[in-house]
Kinemage of the C-alpha trace (Angstrom):
@kinemage 1
@onewidth
@group {chain A} dominant
@subgroup {mainchain}
@vectorlist {calphas} color= white
{ca unk a 1} P 71.153 24.330 -92.756
{ca unk a 2} L 69.531 22.116 -90.105
{ca unk a 3} L 67.482 23.233 -87.176
{ca unk a 4} L 69.251 22.255 -83.923
{ca unk a 5} L 70.257 18.571 -84.304
{ca unk a 6} L 67.202 16.533 -83.355
{ca unk a 7} L 66.097 19.577 -81.381
{ca unk a 8} L 62.593 19.410 -79.927
{ca unk a 9} L 61.799 23.073 -80.563
{ca unk a 10} L 62.082 22.432 -84.300
{ca unk a 11} L 59.483 19.686 -83.944
{ca unk a 12} L 56.655 21.973 -82.938
{ca unk a 13} L 55.441 23.960 -85.973
{ca unk a 14} L 54.215 27.461 -85.345
{ca unk a 15} L 51.441 27.066 -87.902
{ca unk a 16} L 48.785 24.312 -87.940
{ca unk a 17} L 49.674 21.279 -90.065
{ca unk a 18} L 48.653 21.188 -93.686
{ca unk a 19} L 45.222 19.632 -94.114
{ca unk a 20} L 44.297 17.294 -96.980
{ca unk a 21} L 42.060 18.749 -99.637
{ca unk a 22} L 39.501 16.402 -101.124
{ca unk a 23} L 37.741 16.669 -104.441
{ca unk a 24} L 34.211 16.190 -103.215
{ca unk a 25} L 33.055 13.676 -100.620
{ca unk a 26} L 35.109 10.545 -100.088
{ca unk a 27} L 33.098 7.496 -101.156
{ca unk a 28} L 33.948 5.149 -98.294
{ca unk a 29} L 31.615 2.393 -99.469
{ca unk a 30} L 33.289 2.367 -102.866
{ca unk a 31} L 36.710 2.425 -101.219
{ca unk a 32} L 35.850 -0.746 -99.308
{ca unk a 33} L 35.254 -2.527 -102.601
{ca unk a 34} L 38.711 -1.759 -104.018
{ca unk a 35} L 41.028 -1.659 -100.988
{ca unk a 36} L 42.224 -5.070 -99.735
{ca unk a 37} L 40.605 -6.056 -96.447
{ca unk a 38} L 43.996 -6.387 -94.754
{ca unk a 39} L 44.811 -2.775 -95.690
{ca unk a 40} L 41.455 -1.245 -94.770
{ca unk a 41} L 42.258 -0.311 -91.127
{ca unk a 42} L 45.153 1.823 -92.380
{ca unk a 43} L 42.983 3.704 -94.854
{ca unk a 44} L 40.166 4.006 -92.337
{ca unk a 45} L 42.567 5.677 -89.907
{ca unk a 46} L 43.503 8.161 -92.625
{ca unk a 47} L 39.812 9.012 -93.075
{ca unk a 48} L 39.078 9.219 -89.331
{ca unk a 49} L 42.180 11.219 -88.300
{ca unk a 50} L 43.456 12.792 -91.529
{ca unk a 51} L 45.938 15.174 -89.927
{ca unk a 52} L 47.842 12.279 -88.296
{ca unk a 53} L 48.771 10.548 -91.559
{ca unk a 54} L 51.268 11.483 -94.250
{ca unk a 55} L 51.027 9.598 -97.548
{ca unk a 56} L 52.835 10.119 -100.836
{ca unk a 57} L 52.537 7.553 -103.601
{ca unk a 58} L 53.385 7.923 -107.279
{ca unk a 59} L 55.094 6.316 -110.228
{ca unk a 60} L 58.108 8.200 -111.506
{ca unk a 61} L 57.217 10.162 -114.612
{ca unk a 62} L 53.580 10.327 -113.483
{ca unk a 63} L 54.056 12.396 -110.358
{ca unk a 64} L 51.085 14.649 -111.134
{ca unk a 65} L 48.812 11.590 -110.984
{ca unk a 66} L 50.030 10.610 -107.519
{ca unk a 67} L 48.650 10.955 -104.009
{ca unk a 68} L 50.100 13.706 -101.798
{ca unk a 69} L 48.287 13.620 -98.451
{ca unk a 70} L 49.867 15.884 -95.830
{ca unk a 71} L 52.942 15.573 -98.019
{ca unk a 72} L 54.769 18.499 -96.402
{ca unk a 73} L 53.728 18.014 -92.786
{ca unk a 74} L 56.641 17.024 -90.503
{ca unk a 75} L 56.146 13.519 -89.126
{ca unk a 76} L 58.197 11.335 -86.741
{ca unk a 77} L 60.513 9.073 -88.756
{ca unk a 78} L 61.712 6.593 -86.122
{ca unk a 79} L 63.876 3.933 -87.856
{ca unk a 80} L 63.186 5.248 -91.359
{ca unk a 81} L 65.929 7.771 -90.511
{ca unk a 82} L 68.414 4.868 -90.644
{ca unk a 83} L 68.420 5.287 -94.417
{ca unk a 84} L 70.524 8.423 -93.868
{ca unk a 85} L 73.083 6.382 -91.946
{ca unk a 86} L 73.057 3.740 -94.671
{ca unk a 87} L 73.814 6.323 -97.358
{ca unk a 88} L 76.581 7.877 -95.244
{ca unk a 89} L 78.132 4.419 -94.838
{ca unk a 90} L 78.055 3.380 -98.516
{ca unk a 91} L 79.429 6.751 -99.595
{ca unk a 92} L 82.277 6.438 -97.064
{ca unk a 93} L 83.106 2.947 -98.365
{ca unk a 94} L 82.978 4.121 -101.979
{ca unk a 95} L 85.365 6.982 -101.096
{ca unk a 96} L 87.812 4.571 -99.464
{ca unk a 97} L 87.247 6.029 -95.994
{ca unk a 98} L 85.917 2.754 -94.590
{ca unk a 99} L 86.871 -0.838 -95.414
{ca unk a 100} L 83.805 -3.059 -95.668
{ca unk a 101} L 85.979 -6.149 -95.014
{ca unk a 102} L 87.201 -4.801 -91.672
{ca unk a 103} L 86.477 -7.125 -88.736
{ca unk a 104} L 84.081 -5.848 -86.079
{ca unk a 105} L 83.886 -7.910 -82.848
{ca unk a 106} L 80.336 -8.339 -81.601
{ca unk a 107} L 81.551 -6.984 -78.269
{ca unk a 108} L 82.057 -3.640 -80.024
{ca unk a 109} L 78.419 -3.654 -81.151
{ca unk a 110} L 77.220 -4.753 -77.705
{ca unk a 111} L 78.504 -1.469 -76.261
{ca unk a 112} L 75.637 0.204 -78.118
{ca unk a 113} L 72.978 -2.388 -77.251
{ca unk a 114} L 70.261 -1.329 -74.792
{ca unk a 115} L 68.482 -4.536 -73.675
{ca unk a 116} L 64.735 -4.893 -74.065
{ca unk a 117} L 64.353 -1.718 -76.089
{ca unk a 118} L 64.452 -2.832 -79.716
{ca unk a 119} L 61.740 -5.534 -79.825
{ca unk a 120} L 64.486 -8.160 -80.141
{ca unk a 121} L 65.921 -6.758 -83.391
{ca unk a 122} L 69.604 -6.931 -82.456
{ca unk a 123} L 69.394 -10.467 -81.074
{ca unk a 124} L 67.499 -11.659 -84.150
{ca unk a 125} L 70.172 -10.199 -86.402
{ca unk a 126} L 72.951 -12.017 -84.563
{ca unk a 127} L 70.959 -15.259 -84.506
{ca unk a 128} L 70.448 -15.120 -88.275
{ca unk a 129} L 74.126 -14.406 -88.867
{ca unk a 130} L 75.023 -17.388 -86.694
{ca unk a 131} L 72.514 -19.694 -88.394
{ca unk a 132} L 73.830 -18.763 -91.839
{ca unk a 133} L 77.489 -19.173 -90.857
{ca unk a 134} L 78.275 -15.498 -91.384
{ca unk a 135} L 79.991 -14.949 -88.039
{ca unk a 136} L 83.782 -14.917 -87.874
{ca unk a 137} L 85.152 -17.171 -85.074
{ca unk a 138} L 81.612 -17.845 -83.813
{ca unk a 139} L 82.765 -19.735 -80.693
{ca unk a 140} L 85.707 -17.525 -79.727
{ca unk a 141} L 85.204 -13.752 -79.682
{ca unk a 142} L 82.623 -13.792 -82.525
{ca unk a 143} L 82.852 -10.983 -85.042
{ca unk a 144} L 81.389 -9.809 -88.341
{ca unk a 145} L 82.751 -7.898 -91.269
{ca unk a 146} L 81.851 -4.228 -91.302
{ca unk a 147} L 79.665 -4.955 -94.353
{ca unk a 148} L 77.293 -6.979 -92.133
{ca unk a 149} L 76.631 -4.066 -89.766
{ca unk a 150} L 74.422 -2.025 -92.157
{ca unk a 151} L 72.645 -5.280 -93.035
{ca unk a 152} L 71.812 -5.694 -89.327
{ca unk a 153} L 70.613 -2.081 -89.275
{ca unk a 154} L 68.370 -2.298 -92.351
{ca unk a 155} L 67.216 -5.937 -92.411
{ca unk a 156} L 66.523 -6.255 -88.682
{ca unk a 157} L 66.553 -2.568 -87.683
{ca unk a 158} L 69.190 -3.115 -84.998
{ca unk a 159} L 69.629 0.147 -83.117
{ca unk a 160} L 73.020 -1.018 -81.866
{ca unk a 161} L 74.236 -1.496 -85.445
{ca unk a 162} L 72.836 1.902 -86.443
{ca unk a 163} L 74.528 3.656 -83.543
{ca unk a 164} L 77.851 1.891 -84.139
{ca unk a 165} L 77.857 3.239 -87.693
{ca unk a 166} L 76.540 6.637 -86.595
{ca unk a 167} L 79.350 7.106 -84.085
{ca unk a 168} L 81.986 5.750 -86.490
{ca unk a 169} L 80.884 8.251 -89.119
{ca unk a 170} L 80.178 11.103 -86.691
{ca unk a 171} L 77.195 13.393 -86.176
{ca unk a 172} L 78.554 15.980 -88.612
{ca unk a 173} L 78.833 13.383 -91.380
{ca unk a 174} L 75.269 12.186 -90.780
{ca unk a 175} L 73.973 15.747 -91.019
{ca unk a 176} L 76.061 16.469 -94.131
{ca unk a 177} L 74.671 13.326 -95.766
{ca unk a 178} L 71.095 14.333 -95.055
{ca unk a 179} L 71.734 17.767 -96.539
{ca unk a 180} L 73.280 16.174 -99.635
{ca unk a 181} L 70.129 14.071 -99.993
{ca unk a 182} L 67.953 17.178 -100.043
{ca unk a 183} L 66.585 16.647 -96.529
{ca unk a 184} L 67.803 19.954 -95.100
{ca unk a 185} L 66.244 23.385 -94.959
{ca unk a 186} L 67.395 26.805 -96.177
{ca unk a 187} L 69.298 28.886 -93.641
{ca unk a 188} L 67.042 30.885 -91.342
{ca unk a 189} L 63.870 28.841 -91.829
{ca unk a 190} L 61.702 28.380 -88.749
{ca unk a 191} L 58.372 26.954 -87.728
{ca unk a 192} L 56.559 24.865 -90.305
{ca unk a 193} L 59.353 25.456 -92.826
{ca unk a 194} L 61.682 23.451 -90.547
{ca unk a 195} L 60.335 20.150 -91.752
{ca unk a 196} L 63.456 18.038 -91.246
{ca unk a 197} L 65.650 17.399 -88.250
{ca unk a 198} L 68.935 15.565 -87.984
{ca unk a 199} L 68.905 12.138 -86.289
{ca unk a 200} L 70.932 11.577 -83.138
{ca unk a 201} L 72.079 8.163 -81.818
{ca unk a 202} L 69.116 5.994 -80.830
{ca unk a 203} L 70.949 4.940 -77.683
{ca unk a 204} L 71.150 8.514 -76.417
{ca unk a 205} L 67.511 9.189 -77.306
{ca unk a 206} L 66.281 6.126 -75.408
{ca unk a 207} L 68.494 6.826 -72.390
{ca unk a 208} L 67.152 10.361 -72.272
{ca unk a 209} L 63.658 8.914 -71.847
{ca unk a 210} L 64.773 7.188 -68.626
{ca unk a 211} L 68.086 6.154 -67.075
{ca unk a 212} L 69.603 5.253 -63.740
{ca unk a 213} L 71.369 8.589 -63.283
{ca unk a 214} L 68.142 10.629 -63.315
{ca unk a 215} L 67.262 11.753 -59.806
{ca unk a 216} L 63.574 12.392 -60.447
{ca unk a 217} L 61.147 9.583 -61.248
{ca unk a 218} L 58.871 11.694 -63.479
{ca unk a 219} L 60.497 11.007 -66.854
{ca unk a 220} L 57.914 12.924 -68.845
{ca unk a 221} L 58.501 16.063 -66.774
{ca unk a 222} L 62.258 15.689 -67.251
{ca unk a 223} L 61.773 15.451 -71.014
{ca unk a 224} L 59.398 18.403 -71.104
{ca unk a 225} L 62.159 20.593 -69.720
{ca unk a 226} L 64.019 20.135 -73.029
{ca unk a 227} L 61.180 21.433 -75.187
{ca unk a 228} L 62.473 24.985 -75.179
{ca unk a 229} L 66.167 24.080 -74.987
{ca unk a 230} L 67.129 22.047 -78.076
{ca unk a 231} L 70.835 22.669 -77.528
{ca unk a 232} L 70.634 20.988 -74.123
{ca unk a 233} L 68.688 18.122 -75.664
{ca unk a 234} L 71.325 17.447 -78.314
{ca unk a 235} L 74.123 17.785 -75.767
{ca unk a 236} L 72.590 15.359 -73.271
{ca unk a 237} L 71.712 12.779 -75.924
{ca unk a 238} L 75.343 12.784 -77.044
{ca unk a 239} L 76.674 12.606 -73.476
{ca unk a 240} L 74.431 9.685 -72.520
{ca unk a 241} L 75.300 7.723 -75.668
{ca unk a 242} L 78.999 8.301 -75.048
{ca unk a 243} L 78.775 7.294 -71.371
{ca unk a 244} L 76.942 4.066 -72.140
{ca unk a 245} L 79.197 3.082 -75.039
{ca unk a 246} L 82.523 3.969 -73.444
{ca unk a 247} L 82.119 3.693 -69.664
{ca unk a 248} L 81.769 0.106 -68.481
{ca unk a 249} L 80.636 1.132 -64.994
{ca unk a 250} L 77.860 3.334 -66.411
{ca unk a 251} L 76.738 0.554 -68.740
{ca unk a 252} L 76.664 -2.039 -65.942
{ca unk a 253} L 74.756 0.268 -63.611
{ca unk a 254} L 72.205 0.999 -66.355
{ca unk a 255} L 71.718 -2.709 -67.071
{ca unk a 256} L 71.199 -3.451 -63.367
{ca unk a 257} L 68.764 -0.541 -63.025
{ca unk a 258} L 66.718 -1.706 -66.000
{ca unk a 259} L 66.354 -5.168 -64.505
{ca unk a 260} L 64.581 -3.575 -61.522
{ca unk a 261} L 62.575 -0.844 -63.276
{ca unk a 262} L 59.984 -0.741 -66.021
{ca unk a 263} L 60.777 2.791 -67.145
{ca unk a 264} L 60.218 4.583 -69.401
{ca unk a 265} L 56.462 4.147 -69.359
{ca unk a 266} L 54.461 3.845 -72.550
{ca unk a 267} L 53.135 7.343 -71.871
{ca unk a 268} L 56.698 8.683 -71.749
{ca unk a 269} L 57.623 6.861 -74.954
{ca unk a 270} L 54.586 8.282 -76.730
{ca unk a 271} L 55.430 11.781 -75.504
{ca unk a 272} L 58.994 11.368 -76.725
{ca unk a 273} L 57.858 10.112 -80.143
{ca unk a 274} L 55.463 13.033 -80.524
{ca unk a 275} L 57.841 15.784 -79.428
{ca unk a 276} L 61.442 14.681 -79.884
{ca unk a 277} L 61.838 11.972 -82.517
{ca unk a 278} L 63.659 13.088 -85.698
{ca unk a 279} L 61.169 14.254 -88.315
{ca unk a 280} L 60.764 14.417 -92.025
{ca unk a 281} L 58.016 14.687 -94.621
{ca unk a 282} L 56.404 12.041 -96.766
{ca unk a 283} L 57.236 14.045 -99.894
{ca unk a 284} L 60.933 14.223 -99.010
{ca unk a 285} L 61.243 10.533 -98.203
{ca unk a 286} L 59.324 9.458 -101.282
{ca unk a 287} L 61.777 11.554 -103.310
{ca unk a 288} L 64.677 9.927 -101.455
{ca unk a 289} L 63.370 6.448 -102.290
{ca unk a 290} L 62.985 7.521 -105.915
{ca unk a 291} L 66.581 8.714 -105.933
{ca unk a 292} L 67.825 5.450 -104.469
{ca unk a 293} L 65.732 3.393 -106.890
{ca unk a 294} L 67.365 5.219 -109.811
{ca unk a 295} L 70.958 4.777 -108.553
{ca unk a 296} L 71.208 8.457 -107.680
{ca unk a 297} L 74.070 8.420 -105.179
{ca unk a 298} L 77.541 9.773 -105.915
{ca unk a 299} L 78.901 6.629 -107.584
{ca unk a 300} L 77.583 3.502 -109.240
{ca unk a 301} L 79.099 1.417 -106.446
{ca unk a 302} L 77.543 3.393 -103.578
{ca unk a 303} L 74.161 3.256 -105.341
{ca unk a 304} L 74.500 -0.501 -105.868
{ca unk a 305} L 75.454 -1.119 -102.253
{ca unk a 306} L 72.606 0.993 -100.860
{ca unk a 307} L 70.102 -0.870 -103.006
{ca unk a 308} L 71.612 -4.225 -102.055
{ca unk a 309} L 70.846 -3.526 -98.412
{ca unk a 310} L 67.422 -1.972 -98.970
{ca unk a 311} L 66.267 -4.730 -101.298
{ca unk a 312} L 66.482 -7.538 -98.750
{ca unk a 313} L 62.697 -8.206 -99.231
{ca unk a 314} L 63.570 -9.622 -102.667
{ca unk a 315} L 64.287 -12.926 -100.925
{ca unk a 316} L 60.569 -13.538 -100.462
{ca unk a 317} L 58.571 -15.210 -103.217
{ca unk a 318} L 55.516 -13.094 -102.394
{ca unk a 319} L 57.451 -10.035 -103.557
{ca unk a 320} L 59.168 -11.650 -106.537
{ca unk a 321} L 55.756 -12.636 -107.885
{ca unk a 322} L 54.959 -9.000 -108.769
{ca unk a 323} L 58.228 -7.053 -108.638
{ca unk a 324} L 61.782 -7.414 -109.881
{ca unk a 325} L 63.150 -5.146 -107.126
{ca unk a 326} L 61.670 -3.974 -103.828
{ca unk a 327} L 63.461 -1.522 -101.486
{ca unk a 328} L 62.064 -0.971 -98.016
{ca unk a 329} L 62.533 0.477 -94.522
{ca unk a 330} L 60.111 0.832 -91.649
{ca unk a 331} L 60.009 2.219 -88.134
{ca unk a 332} L 58.002 1.891 -84.928
{ca unk a 333} L 57.704 3.534 -81.524
{ca unk a 334} L 54.535 3.670 -79.394
{ca unk a 335} L 52.014 5.740 -81.317
{ca unk a 336} L 54.120 5.921 -84.483
{ca unk a 337} L 54.461 3.573 -87.460
{ca unk a 338} L 56.342 4.510 -90.625
{ca unk a 339} L 57.163 2.749 -93.874
{ca unk a 340} L 58.885 3.749 -97.123
{ca unk a 341} L 59.190 1.733 -100.326
{ca unk a 342} L 60.278 1.722 -103.915
{ca unk a 343} L 59.433 -1.074 -106.308
{ca unk a 344} L 59.893 -2.009 -109.942
{ca unk a 345} L 56.903 -4.004 -111.114
{ca unk a 346} L 57.638 -6.640 -113.721
{ca unk a 347} L 57.543 -5.264 -117.274
{ca unk a 348} L 57.295 -1.694 -116.012
{ca unk a 349} L 60.497 0.377 -116.375
{ca unk a 350} L 59.501 3.188 -114.002
{ca unk a 351} L 59.548 2.529 -110.237
{ca unk a 352} L 56.694 3.307 -107.855
{ca unk a 353} L 57.460 4.963 -104.503
{ca unk a 354} L 55.406 5.106 -101.326
{ca unk a 355} L 56.046 6.959 -98.067
{ca unk a 356} L 53.387 6.307 -95.420
{ca unk a 357} L 53.718 7.844 -91.948
{ca unk a 358} L 51.316 7.471 -89.002
{ca unk a 359} L 51.543 9.344 -85.707
{ca unk a 360} L 49.334 9.596 -82.586
{ca unk a 361} L 47.948 6.085 -83.053
{ca unk a 362} L 45.870 4.933 -80.047
{ca unk a 363} L 47.936 2.452 -78.072
{ca unk a 364} L 45.595 -0.483 -78.697
{ca unk a 365} L 45.681 0.299 -82.411
{ca unk a 366} L 49.462 0.555 -82.372
{ca unk a 367} L 49.820 -2.829 -80.681
{ca unk a 368} L 47.387 -4.474 -83.105
{ca unk a 369} L 49.068 -2.952 -86.147
{ca unk a 370} L 52.466 -4.158 -84.962
{ca unk a 371} L 51.121 -7.659 -85.598
{ca unk a 372} L 48.706 -7.190 -88.491
{ca unk a 373} L 50.664 -4.507 -90.409
{ca unk a 374} L 47.696 -2.911 -92.223
{ca unk a 375} L 49.827 0.156 -93.032
{ca unk a 376} L 52.321 -2.113 -94.765
{ca unk a 377} L 49.502 -3.869 -96.600
{ca unk a 378} L 48.226 -0.510 -97.846
{ca unk a 379} L 51.676 0.527 -99.049
{ca unk a 380} L 52.253 -2.802 -100.807
{ca unk a 381} L 48.879 -2.561 -102.554
{ca unk a 382} L 49.702 0.910 -103.830
{ca unk a 383} L 53.015 -0.442 -105.107
{ca unk a 384} L 51.859 -3.690 -106.667
{ca unk a 385} L 48.469 -2.853 -108.139
{ca unk a 386} L 48.819 -0.579 -111.198
{ca unk a 387} L 45.322 0.893 -110.742
{ca unk a 388} L 45.493 1.453 -106.970
{ca unk a 389} L 46.741 5.054 -106.878
{ca unk a 390} L 44.246 6.188 -109.497
{ca unk a 391} L 41.421 4.343 -107.707
{ca unk a 392} L 42.070 6.137 -104.413
{ca unk a 393} L 42.263 9.504 -106.176
{ca unk a 394} L 38.998 8.859 -108.014
{ca unk a 395} L 37.245 7.936 -104.784
{ca unk a 396} L 38.338 11.026 -102.874
{ca unk a 397} L 41.850 10.393 -101.518
{ca unk a 398} L 43.419 13.363 -103.259
{ca unk a 399} L 45.792 16.266 -102.715
């Protein structure tokens, strides 16, 4: 059973977060000699603010030799939660409930597109489809097959594509999928035990941060009112997403308002990410990536399709040089950066999985990391270097 869908009250544990336990003092000087320079800022942040980082890394079959740092502490997921939507989609296709060859006009996707709030992801996805000749009738009511929509969601992290699929499948189906993946909680659990929350449409979440229909200008205060009323939060997220997607006048008024206003502020976005964003644990998402890597969905076809979307990084030579298969999803919102991986190294039959979640990053750090990606560099090193996990454990990064 879930806590209230994406409910903020479930995001505030009643007990303090689990703290890492080190075997002796961490040898930072020795760590600098083994960790790649590009990855060092990510590890340094873990050492400086240990309770703000969740890290799980292990090779299947050698779980006891892995790293489990704040493994069971709830952390904001941001776009990593799109993996749930991906699984719901491939299972629906495998069951014959959706036709992947169905035509989807881009105008249908545009109903879920909130301008200037996805770092250009949706526009980049469409541009790549156009460049590669994958649009149907590109000059006259351009469209894509339904099969391209999850690619837009995973490859480019288009929120519009994610929400189109989310609303096609329905909130109940998304929650059922997460439960089937082992991301739910036993009935009656509260507080720290409520480590997972169900994702709601991104469109509704972002509109709840700030929108033209809100009378008051203090967006953070308006959000704070939902902290003790998760049912109202879930209701209003759904209502806003529905109004924007299905009411042309609401959508036009919102677009005009956003051209004149620079809301929500970064402070509001950080508050939202800290208090309201769907959450999960590094342990749970590492296990999910392990399941996907081993074709663990309901059918061979749904497993194949999920991996086909997640393994888009295989197109890059830098990855092919050390791995036969790399599956990946990331997420970002001011103060939060998340990344999950699985990888099969060449000549190694057991995959390695990494889930690495950061929250409460200083804004300057967040902006710098968006460009330099030290968290991604750390995850890739743990995946690609066979001695990396053991080296960090030996030097003090332990359970």
